[in-house]
C-alpha positions as MATLAB code, in Angstrom:
seq = 'MRRVRRKGVNKEKVFGCDLLEHLTTSNQEIPLVLRSCSEFVEQHGIVDGIYRLSGVSSNIQKLRGEFESDGSPDLNKDVYLQDIHCVSSLCKAYFRELPNPLLTYQLYDKFAEAVAIQLEEERLVKIKDVLKELPDPHYRTLEFLMRHLVRMASYSSETNMHARNLAIVWAPNLLRWAVRLSVFYICFVT';
ca = [
     -17.515   18.239  -43.403;
     -17.316   14.684  -42.155;
     -14.000   13.337  -40.984;
     -12.957   10.138  -42.653;
     -10.835    7.891  -40.529;
      -8.869    5.121  -42.114;
      -8.135    2.030  -40.079;
      -4.727    2.232  -38.440;
      -4.349    5.964  -38.934;
      -4.710    8.161  -35.867;
      -4.529   11.853  -36.727;
      -4.980   13.079  -33.155;
      -1.919   14.264  -31.316;
      -1.134   12.210  -28.199;
       2.123   13.526  -26.703;
       2.660   17.166  -25.797;
      -1.056   17.870  -26.090;
      -3.257   19.446  -23.423;
      -4.904   16.678  -21.369;
      -8.455   17.983  -21.790;
      -7.934   18.467  -25.516;
      -6.463   14.978  -25.890;
      -9.262   13.290  -23.938;
     -11.947   15.207  -25.813;
     -10.433   14.413  -29.205;
      -9.869   10.749  -28.377;
     -13.233   10.408  -26.602;
     -11.545    8.810  -23.577;
     -12.060    9.294  -19.828;
      -8.350    8.818  -19.120;
      -5.421    8.756  -21.564;
      -5.107    5.501  -23.482;
      -1.329    5.734  -23.005;
      -1.836    5.546  -19.235;
      -4.416    2.773  -19.389;
      -2.429    0.606  -21.818;
       0.975    1.129  -20.222;
      -0.246    0.654  -16.638;
      -2.082   -2.573  -17.530;
       1.028   -3.856  -19.309;
       3.284   -2.904  -16.391;
       0.966   -4.586  -13.877;
       0.923   -7.739  -15.987;
       4.574   -7.905  -17.092;
       6.492   -5.245  -15.177;
       6.947   -6.727  -11.743;
      10.702   -6.429  -12.196;
      13.510   -4.648  -10.410;
      13.452   -0.887  -10.862;
      10.210   -0.563  -12.807;
       9.671    3.183  -13.338;
      13.217    3.877  -12.060;
      15.185    2.318  -14.900;
      14.864    3.650  -18.447;
      14.036    1.621  -21.479;
      16.028    1.592  -24.697;
      15.570    4.946  -26.435;
      14.838    3.472  -29.858;
      12.141    1.208  -28.354;
      10.565    4.142  -26.523;
      10.488    6.144  -29.768;
       9.029    3.206  -31.682;
       6.276    2.758  -29.091;
       5.606    6.490  -29.036;
       5.218    6.444  -32.815;
       2.757    3.575  -32.575;
       0.612    5.463  -30.067;
       0.742    8.542  -32.304;
      -0.161    6.666  -35.496;
      -2.164    3.607  -34.446;
      -3.752    4.856  -31.255;
      -3.572    1.493  -29.502;
      -0.397   -0.477  -30.222;
       0.112   -4.151  -29.439;
       2.292   -4.062  -26.334;
       2.706   -7.833  -26.400;
       5.243   -7.634  -29.211;
       8.582   -9.218  -28.346;
      10.347   -5.857  -28.513;
       8.226   -4.508  -25.615;
       8.151   -7.746  -23.645;
      11.957   -7.850  -23.795;
      12.284   -4.161  -22.862;
       9.526   -3.672  -20.311;
      11.181   -0.472  -19.110;
      10.473    1.220  -22.450;
       6.754    0.980  -21.661;
       7.142    2.460  -18.181;
       9.463    5.161  -19.557;
       6.926    6.124  -22.206;
       4.155    6.398  -19.619;
       6.224    8.850  -17.551;
       7.151   10.777  -20.712;
       3.468   11.269  -21.555;
       2.951   13.150  -18.286;
       6.260   15.001  -18.447;
       5.306   16.400  -21.866;
       1.865   17.709  -20.917;
       1.913   21.473  -21.585;
      -0.048   21.996  -18.350;
       1.077   19.390  -15.785;
      -1.358   16.914  -14.286;
      -1.263   18.961  -11.060;
      -1.915   22.148  -12.969;
      -0.068   25.463  -13.098;
      -3.307   27.136  -11.992;
      -3.120   25.301   -8.653;
       0.636   25.680   -8.285;
       0.531   28.249   -5.474;
      -2.124   26.296   -3.591;
      -0.069   23.086   -3.763;
       3.032   24.977   -2.600;
       1.047   26.444    0.276;
      -0.396   23.045    1.213;
       2.931   21.191    1.307;
       4.437   23.939    3.451;
       2.040   23.190    6.332;
       4.033   21.686    9.209;
       1.404   19.489   10.856;
       0.966   16.341    8.776;
      -2.772   15.986    9.400;
      -3.445   19.604    8.391;
      -1.124   19.268    5.384;
      -2.994   16.179    4.134;
      -6.387   17.882    4.553;
      -5.165   20.933    2.619;
      -3.642   18.804   -0.155;
      -6.934   16.886   -0.499;
      -8.812   20.197   -0.705;
      -6.506   21.403   -3.490;
      -6.843   18.091   -5.346;
     -10.625   18.586   -5.368;
     -10.033   21.775   -7.369;
      -8.365   19.908  -10.238;
     -10.326   19.898  -13.494;
     -12.285   16.647  -13.839;
     -10.029   15.112  -16.544;
      -6.949   15.807  -14.413;
      -8.594   14.410  -11.287;
      -9.800   11.215  -13.041;
      -6.377   10.683  -14.583;
      -4.587   11.284  -11.278;
      -6.958    8.911   -9.478;
      -6.332    6.166  -12.063;
      -2.559    6.711  -11.895;
      -2.519    6.666   -8.081;
      -4.473    3.398   -7.977;
      -1.923    1.913  -10.367;
       1.023    3.166   -8.295;
      -0.521    1.793   -5.095;
      -0.783   -1.614   -6.787;
       2.845   -1.323   -7.933;
       3.972   -0.381   -4.414;
       2.451   -3.639   -3.184;
       5.128   -5.465   -5.236;
       8.001   -3.524   -3.667;
       9.697   -6.687   -2.406;
      10.151   -7.756   -6.048;
      10.639   -4.353   -7.686;
      12.514   -2.409   -4.987;
      10.046    0.379   -5.720;
       8.444    1.285   -2.402;
       5.837    4.053   -2.242;
       8.535    6.650   -1.456;
      10.662    5.527   -4.440;
       7.649    5.687   -6.739;
       6.840    9.175   -5.432;
      10.394   10.363   -6.085;
      10.396    8.932   -9.615;
       6.921   10.192  -10.529;
       6.922   13.665   -8.893;
       8.922   15.362  -11.681;
       6.355   14.137  -14.201;
       3.306   15.407  -12.309;
       4.538   18.626  -10.696;
       6.803   21.352  -11.949;
      10.054   22.566  -10.443;
       9.432   24.796   -7.394;
       6.507   22.867   -5.938;
       8.462   19.654   -6.425;
      11.393   21.120   -4.504;
       9.049   22.070   -1.676;
       7.618   18.555   -1.540;
      11.086   16.992   -1.427;
      12.289   19.499    1.145;
       9.404   18.650    3.465;
       9.831   14.888    2.915;
      13.560   14.782    3.589;
      14.261   17.634    5.999;
      11.356   17.414    8.438;
];
């Protein structure tokens, strides 16, 4: 049976869907939500507190609905240009709602073990080794996101979002509870 797709109607689930499933269904290398939102933020979001401040809830829900129904909404609408933080909030929400986080449950123990290493050089080597074990879709998505966040960190004088601030804001969306606590413990106590 052939699937008929009407223009403007996207039947694939976007939010709360397994990353591999979503990318396979949408025939994308990385999530369109990430690509669209990051490009918009880089173009229009060099503002104070980007990724730290939340957008208006109703605007976030409207944008979410457009991604769910249209696939690729027009982010240059006045509503999004006037509430840039709703776009950055939605991007974080996409990752927070993944049933298996970007840094997967399967690698949870290995990440916890890696961040517990005291010597920074050894810790970084171990973390890189664990990252290499990520499934390809997770690795590609993480690589794209990290490149975006590095670009955003370069605007820290305008956004007040230095690399450490971006890490603090993004960690809860990419890792789950206990590993995240370990990362923060090592960052702030040692």
